[in-house]
C-alpha distance (Angstrom), angle and dihedral (degrees) to the residues before:
residue distance angle dihedral
M1 . . .
I2 3.76 . .
R3 3.81 118.4 .
P4 3.84 110.9 -146.2
V5 3.77 114.8 -143.8
I6 3.80 112.3 -162.9
L7 3.81 116.1 -162.7
S8 3.80 108.0 -148.7
G9 3.79 104.2 158.2
G10 3.75 100.0 103.5
G11 3.78 125.3 119.0
G12 3.77 100.2 -165.1
T13 3.74 122.2 -174.3
R14 3.81 100.4 -177.0
L15 3.82 88.3 99.5
W16 3.81 96.9 47.0
P17 2.97 133.0 179.3
L18 3.79 92.1 34.1
S19 3.83 94.6 39.6
R20 3.78 116.7 49.5
S21 3.80 132.9 157.5
G22 3.78 89.1 -100.3
N23 3.85 90.3 56.2
P24 3.84 109.4 11.0
K25 3.81 128.1 -162.2
Q26 3.82 98.6 -92.3
F27 3.77 89.2 70.2
H28 3.79 95.2 52.9
R29 3.79 132.1 87.6
L30 3.79 97.2 -123.2
V31 3.81 96.8 150.5
G32 3.79 118.9 22.8
D33 3.78 131.4 -17.3
Q34 3.82 98.9 -53.3
S35 3.76 133.1 63.0
L36 3.82 120.1 -104.7
L37 3.78 89.9 -108.4
Q38 3.76 92.1 52.0
D39 3.84 90.9 49.5
T40 3.80 91.3 50.0
A41 3.77 93.9 48.8
Q42 3.77 93.4 49.3
R43 3.77 92.4 47.3
C44 3.82 90.8 67.8
R45 3.80 103.2 44.5
G46 3.79 128.9 120.0
G47 3.79 129.7 -2.2
Q48 3.74 111.8 57.2
F49 3.83 94.6 -9.1
S50 3.79 124.1 105.5
N51 3.81 119.2 -152.5
A52 3.77 110.7 -67.6
L53 3.77 126.7 -103.1
I54 3.80 110.6 -138.2
S55 3.83 121.7 -151.7
T56 3.79 113.3 -161.1
G57 3.79 143.4 132.9
E58 3.79 130.5 -83.6
E59 3.82 93.8 -108.2
Q60 3.81 92.8 50.4
R61 3.79 100.3 47.9
F62 3.78 95.8 100.1
F63 3.79 93.0 47.5
V64 3.81 86.4 57.6
I65 3.77 95.0 47.8
D66 3.79 95.0 46.8
Q67 3.78 95.0 46.4
L68 3.78 95.0 47.1
E69 3.80 92.1 46.4
N70 3.80 88.9 53.3
V71 3.80 90.8 60.0
G72 3.79 96.9 38.7
V73 3.83 96.9 -108.0
T74 3.83 119.3 142.8
P75 3.79 113.7 -163.4
A76 3.81 121.4 -142.8
A77 3.85 87.9 -132.7
I78 3.79 142.2 -28.9
L79 3.79 113.4 -123.7
L80 3.84 109.0 -152.2
E81 3.79 114.5 -151.6
P82 3.87 107.2 -145.7
T83 3.80 88.8 -149.6
P84 3.86 131.2 2.2
R85 3.81 108.9 -92.8
N86 3.84 101.8 163.6
T87 3.79 126.9 -107.7
A88 3.83 104.3 -56.3
P89 3.83 94.9 62.8
A90 3.78 92.5 41.1
I91 3.81 92.6 51.9
A92 3.79 92.1 44.2
A93 3.78 89.4 54.7
A94 3.82 89.3 50.1
A95 3.81 89.7 50.5
H96 3.84 91.9 51.3
W97 3.82 90.1 49.0
A98 3.83 91.0 53.3
L99 3.78 93.7 48.5
A100 3.83 90.8 47.4
C101 3.83 87.0 55.8
G102 3.80 89.0 54.0
E103 3.76 94.2 -105.9
D104 3.80 129.2 133.3
D105 3.80 96.1 162.0
P106 3.81 114.8 128.9
L107 3.82 118.5 -75.5
L108 3.78 115.4 -138.4
V109 3.84 102.6 -151.7
M110 3.83 116.0 -160.7
P111 3.78 137.0 166.6
S112 3.78 112.5 -119.0
D113 3.80 95.6 -137.3
H114 3.83 103.1 60.6
V115 3.80 129.8 101.7
I116 3.81 122.4 -132.2
R117 3.81 113.0 -177.0
D118 3.78 100.5 -171.0
S119 3.81 110.4 52.1
A120 3.80 92.7 175.6
A121 3.80 91.3 56.1
F122 3.82 89.1 46.3
H123 3.83 91.6 54.4
Q124 3.79 90.8 46.2
A125 3.83 90.3 53.2
V126 3.81 90.2 51.2
E127 3.79 90.6 50.8
I128 3.80 89.9 52.0
A129 3.81 90.6 51.0
I130 3.82 98.0 48.1
P131 3.84 99.4 82.0
A132 3.78 93.0 51.5
A133 3.82 91.2 47.2
L134 3.82 91.7 50.3
E135 3.82 88.1 52.2
G136 3.80 89.9 61.2
N137 3.83 103.5 -92.3
L138 3.79 131.7 132.6
L139 3.82 108.7 -124.2
T140 3.75 126.3 -158.6
F141 3.78 128.3 178.2
G142 3.82 120.1 -125.8
V143 3.78 118.7 -159.5
H144 3.78 118.6 -138.6
P145 3.84 102.5 -115.7
T146 3.78 117.1 -121.0
A147 3.79 96.0 -175.2
P148 3.84 138.4 15.9
K149 3.75 94.2 -93.2
T150 3.80 116.5 -176.3
G151 3.82 94.8 -168.3
Y152 3.81 96.4 69.4
G153 3.77 133.1 74.0
Y154 3.81 115.2 -125.5
I155 3.82 137.2 -139.5
Q156 3.77 122.0 -151.7
A157 3.78 112.3 -147.0
A158 3.79 125.5 -153.7
P159 3.82 123.0 -123.7
P160 2.98 145.5 -74.7
E161 3.78 103.5 68.8
E162 3.76 100.4 -114.8
P163 3.82 130.0 152.6
V164 3.84 88.6 -107.2
R165 3.81 115.6 34.7
D166 3.78 137.8 -178.8
V167 3.80 117.6 -107.4
I168 3.77 120.1 -119.8
R169 3.82 96.4 -173.6
F170 3.74 148.5 -33.8
V171 3.81 116.9 -116.5
E172 3.81 126.2 -156.5
K173 3.81 120.6 -128.9
P174 3.84 104.2 -56.6
D175 3.77 130.6 -145.3
A176 3.79 119.5 -105.5
Q177 3.80 95.8 -90.6
R178 3.83 94.5 50.1
A179 3.79 90.5 45.1
E180 3.84 88.9 56.1
E181 3.80 89.0 49.1
F182 3.81 91.9 50.7
L183 3.80 91.6 49.7
A184 3.80 92.4 51.1
D185 3.79 93.4 44.4
G186 3.80 94.9 63.7
S187 3.82 96.5 -151.5
Y188 3.82 96.3 85.2
F189 3.76 124.8 88.6
W190 3.79 134.7 -175.5
N191 3.80 112.5 -99.9
S192 3.80 103.7 -118.7
G193 3.83 96.3 -170.2
I194 3.82 90.4 -128.8
F195 3.81 118.8 126.7
L196 3.84 141.5 -178.1
F197 3.84 123.7 -162.5
R198 3.77 143.3 125.4
P199 3.80 111.4 -90.1
S200 3.81 91.9 -127.5
V201 3.80 92.4 54.3
F202 3.82 93.5 48.3
L203 3.78 92.4 49.9
D204 3.81 91.5 48.5
E205 3.82 89.9 54.1
L206 3.82 91.4 43.8
R207 3.81 90.4 54.7
K208 3.76 88.9 50.5
Y209 3.81 99.9 47.8
A210 3.83 104.7 21.4
P211 3.81 105.5 24.9
E212 3.80 95.8 163.9
V213 3.78 91.6 56.0
A214 3.81 90.7 47.3
E215 3.78 93.3 48.7
Q216 3.79 98.0 47.3
V217 3.82 95.0 44.7
Q218 3.84 90.0 47.9
H219 3.86 88.4 54.3
A220 3.83 90.9 45.7
M221 3.77 93.3 50.6
S222 3.83 92.7 44.2
G223 3.76 87.4 58.3
A224 3.81 96.5 40.4
T225 3.81 121.8 134.5
I226 3.76 125.0 -144.4
D227 3.81 124.1 -144.5
K228 3.82 109.3 177.5
L229 3.85 103.6 -69.8
F230 3.84 93.7 -6.2
V231 3.80 121.1 94.7
R232 3.81 113.4 -170.4
P233 3.81 118.1 -167.1
E234 3.83 115.9 -144.9
A235 3.76 101.6 -81.6
R236 3.83 101.4 -141.5
A237 3.78 96.2 50.7
F238 3.79 93.5 43.4
A239 3.81 91.1 51.1
A240 3.80 89.3 51.2
A241 3.81 91.6 60.7
P242 3.86 112.7 100.9
S243 3.78 112.5 -103.6
I244 3.82 101.3 -118.1
S245 3.82 138.2 142.0
I246 3.78 123.7 -113.7
D247 3.80 89.6 -115.3
Y248 3.83 93.9 56.7
A249 3.79 93.7 38.6
V250 3.78 101.6 46.6
M251 3.82 121.0 -16.3
E252 3.81 96.4 64.9
H253 3.84 91.8 51.9
S254 3.81 108.6 34.5
D255 3.79 121.7 97.1
K256 3.82 88.2 -152.1
V257 3.79 96.1 72.1
K258 3.81 121.0 116.8
V259 3.79 132.1 171.4
V260 3.78 132.3 -141.1
P261 3.84 110.7 -152.6
V262 3.83 108.7 -136.8
R263 3.78 143.4 -173.8
F264 3.80 106.9 -164.6
G265 3.79 103.1 129.2
W266 3.81 99.1 -95.6
S267 3.82 129.5 -178.9
D268 3.78 131.6 163.2
V269 3.85 88.0 -148.9
G270 3.78 87.9 -133.0
S271 3.78 98.9 159.8
W272 3.76 143.6 21.0
E273 3.77 88.6 -104.9
A274 3.81 87.4 59.3
V275 3.77 91.3 50.9
R276 3.85 89.0 53.5
E277 3.81 91.6 49.0
L278 3.83 90.9 52.9
A279 3.77 97.7 49.7
P280 3.84 127.9 76.1
V281 3.81 111.9 -100.3
D282 3.77 129.9 -143.6
E283 3.82 126.1 -125.0
Q284 3.83 90.9 -76.8
G285 3.74 92.8 50.3
N286 3.78 93.7 -105.7
V287 3.77 132.2 140.5
L288 3.79 107.7 -150.5
R289 3.81 126.3 -180.0
G290 3.73 131.5 173.9
D291 3.82 127.4 2.0
V292 3.83 97.9 -15.2
L293 3.83 130.3 151.2
T294 3.82 120.7 -171.5
R295 3.79 137.5 -175.5
D296 3.80 120.7 -173.7
V297 3.82 93.0 -9.9
S298 3.81 122.0 143.8
N299 3.80 141.6 175.2
S300 3.82 92.3 7.2
L301 3.79 140.6 125.5
I302 3.81 113.6 -135.2
R303 3.76 121.2 168.9
S304 3.79 136.5 165.6
D305 3.80 114.1 -156.6
A306 3.78 93.0 179.2
D307 3.80 141.9 51.6
V308 3.77 88.4 -76.4
T309 3.79 128.5 118.0
V310 3.84 113.0 -137.3
A311 3.80 117.8 -159.6
A312 3.83 118.1 -173.4
V313 3.79 128.2 -176.3
G314 3.83 132.1 -173.3
L315 3.80 100.0 -2.5
D316 3.82 133.5 142.9
R317 3.82 127.8 -172.3
V318 3.77 96.2 -1.6
I319 3.81 132.9 146.8
C320 3.81 116.0 -145.7
V321 3.82 119.7 172.3
V322 3.75 121.3 173.0
T323 3.82 126.8 -172.6
G324 3.80 130.2 173.7
D325 3.80 93.8 -82.6
A326 3.82 108.7 18.3
A327 3.81 145.1 32.4
F328 3.77 133.2 -155.1
I329 3.79 121.9 -160.5
A330 3.81 125.9 175.3
P331 3.81 142.9 136.4
I332 3.79 109.6 -91.1
E333 3.79 90.8 -114.9
R334 3.84 90.2 61.0
A335 3.80 100.6 35.5
E336 3.77 93.3 109.6
E337 3.78 88.7 66.1
V338 3.78 86.1 81.3
K339 3.82 85.1 93.1
Q340 3.80 89.9 65.5
V341 3.80 90.1 46.4
V342 3.85 90.1 56.1
E343 3.80 91.6 46.9
E344 3.80 90.5 53.9
L345 3.81 91.6 48.6
R346 3.80 90.7 50.6
A347 3.81 92.8 47.5
S348 3.83 88.7 54.4
G349 3.78 91.8 49.1
H350 3.75 94.1 -113.7
A351 3.85 110.0 165.2
R352 3.81 92.6 -150.4
A353 3.76 91.1 69.9
D354 3.81 88.6 77.4
E355 3.78 110.6 1.7
P356 3.79 112.1 86.1
A357 3.77 125.6 -135.5
V358 3.79 90.3 -114.7
V359 3.82 111.1 40.2
Q360 3.81 114.3 -151.9
R361 3.75 120.5 -142.4
P362 3.83 130.3 178.7
W363 3.82 88.3 -106.7
G364 3.83 96.5 46.0
S365 3.79 133.0 -74.4
Y366 3.78 145.6 -68.4
Q367 3.80 134.7 -153.4
T368 3.75 129.0 -164.3
V369 3.81 108.3 -130.3
D370 3.85 100.9 172.2
R371 3.80 137.6 6.6
G372 3.78 139.4 179.6
E373 3.81 138.1 171.6
R374 3.85 94.7 -71.9
F375 3.79 104.1 10.8
Q376 3.77 140.6 58.4
T377 3.80 131.8 -175.3
K378 3.79 123.5 -152.2
R379 3.79 137.5 -177.5
I380 3.79 109.1 -138.7
I381 3.81 125.9 -165.0
V382 3.82 119.3 -169.4
K383 3.80 120.8 -166.4
P384 3.81 120.3 -129.6
G385 3.79 106.3 -78.0
G386 3.80 90.6 11.8
K387 3.75 115.8 147.2
L388 3.82 126.3 -167.8
S389 3.80 117.7 -147.2
L390 3.76 122.4 -86.5
Q391 3.80 96.5 -106.2
R392 3.82 148.4 151.9
H393 3.82 133.8 -147.8
Q394 3.77 122.0 -143.3
H395 3.79 100.5 -160.7
R396 3.78 108.0 30.7
S397 3.78 143.1 49.4
E398 3.82 123.9 -146.9
H399 3.80 137.3 -144.6
W400 3.80 117.7 -160.0
V401 3.81 124.0 -160.9
V402 3.79 118.9 -173.5
V403 3.80 111.5 -141.2
D404 3.82 99.6 169.7
G405 3.81 133.3 8.8
I406 3.81 133.1 9.2
A407 3.82 125.9 -61.0
E408 3.77 127.8 -161.2
V409 3.78 104.9 -151.7
T410 3.81 126.9 -167.7
I411 3.81 117.3 -167.5
G412 3.78 114.9 172.9
N413 3.79 106.8 -44.5
E414 3.80 95.8 -21.6
T415 3.84 125.7 91.7
K416 3.83 122.7 -174.2
L417 3.81 141.9 156.8
L418 3.79 123.2 -107.7
R419 3.78 125.0 -162.9
E420 3.77 135.8 -170.0
N421 3.81 114.1 -42.7
E422 3.84 93.0 11.5
S423 3.83 123.0 119.1
V424 3.76 142.5 -168.0
Y425 3.81 137.3 -163.9
V426 3.84 123.3 -132.1
P427 3.87 112.7 -162.5
A428 3.80 119.2 -143.7
G429 3.81 112.8 -89.9
T430 3.79 94.3 22.0
L431 3.79 121.0 127.1
H432 3.84 109.8 -118.8
R433 3.76 141.7 164.1
L434 3.81 136.7 -168.6
V435 3.81 123.7 -150.4
N436 3.80 134.1 176.5
P437 3.82 105.0 -141.2
G438 3.80 93.8 173.2
E439 3.78 135.8 86.4
Q440 3.80 95.7 -117.5
L441 3.83 132.8 65.2
L442 3.79 114.9 -79.8
H443 3.85 114.9 -136.4
L444 3.80 121.3 -165.1
I445 3.77 138.9 169.8
E446 3.80 112.4 -138.9
V447 3.81 122.5 -163.3
Q448 3.83 114.3 -165.8
C449 3.81 121.3 -164.3
G450 3.76 127.1 -176.0
S451 3.78 150.2 88.5
Y452 3.83 93.8 -76.3
L453 3.79 126.0 28.5
G454 3.79 104.3 175.8
E455 3.79 122.2 134.3
D456 3.77 90.3 -119.6
D457 3.83 90.6 69.3
I458 3.81 89.3 90.3
V459 3.79 127.4 112.5
R460 3.80 107.3 -168.6
V461 3.79 113.8 -155.9
D462 3.83 97.3 175.0
D463 3.79 130.8 6.2
E464 3.80 134.3 -178.8
Y465 3.80 90.9 -149.9
G466 3.79 101.3 53.9
R467 3.80 97.2 -104.2
S468 3.80 100.9 118.3
């Protein structure tokens, strides 16, 4: 059996404003009706695959659970990285987990935020790689390049042209001229970031080429705690591991690395231009999503991910993405400069650099719809059975109005039910809790008033989700 390991700890900003560190791209429906994480998880179900091991961060664990439940996928475990340390430590922790379970079957390591169009070709490539992995090699998958892309790393494969080939070298993202040369050469492939190897073999090579990573992750996993599906490495040891990718730590040094050249319609969805290339276009070459109206617009991506009408006139090769609280507009050729935009927002302390318009919580979500100097209005959605923490706020009072569903409200020592068009007042400093006891979503409007309205003005006394 093959154990899939899905890496879902990224907080990418190259697709801002939709993707932010508080709600990164793997949880969004960028191409098709499912999120990238859901597509990845479903790609490795059944047949020779065991249940997947998911590696993610503490703040994203409930995103993962909810999204996998929605597509009927049950993970073997969810490995929670105490702090982001790049792919080598994350994969090493997954390898230790497998060995602790008595497994040395191959691990199929995959990012959660990539697109693979041809699942059958993907499965065939894995089948081709299995014998070499069982023999003690580290397999990677090199994508036949279709254009001189400068945003991808490359792998040069040795002759002859066999299904499994030796690796000559890994090459960092090239400039345009070198990318053209790589494309013409025929021996270079895009580095997909997908790997297949036995956990014992990977850890042996990690000890050889990145011993500090190996040592700290071993300590972290020796002290790991288990809470149902969640596996938490010991935080201090894990944080002491160098932050380094698997390529830098092992793949570029080991003599056991081999590559399988593949054609399965792969993309890392690393830019808005890539999103446009993956989606079906209309007669004018446009990709339109949401409430969008165009006149004389061509070869563009325009999407509204909010209750906002976007009207565009006389544009060609433009990216326009609108969310509930931000918009990004750029020529396609400069769309990747969104990274610099996010960096500037962060440097100025702007919350929208990382905090999404709709903030997901294990119990549901909330969205700020209006704010002023001493007030803030939010729309809150609580899932059936969802229970907010028993909490108090020092600097603000709250008013709740139920607009749909049933709310069980605790304020101080009193608990009561509220239905549609009923409201309640929560004074500052008072213990309170909100529960959805029904079978349908609960929708509320919350009005906060006070001298400080930040989310850190919460004292949790009791919490179903381990946050108190």
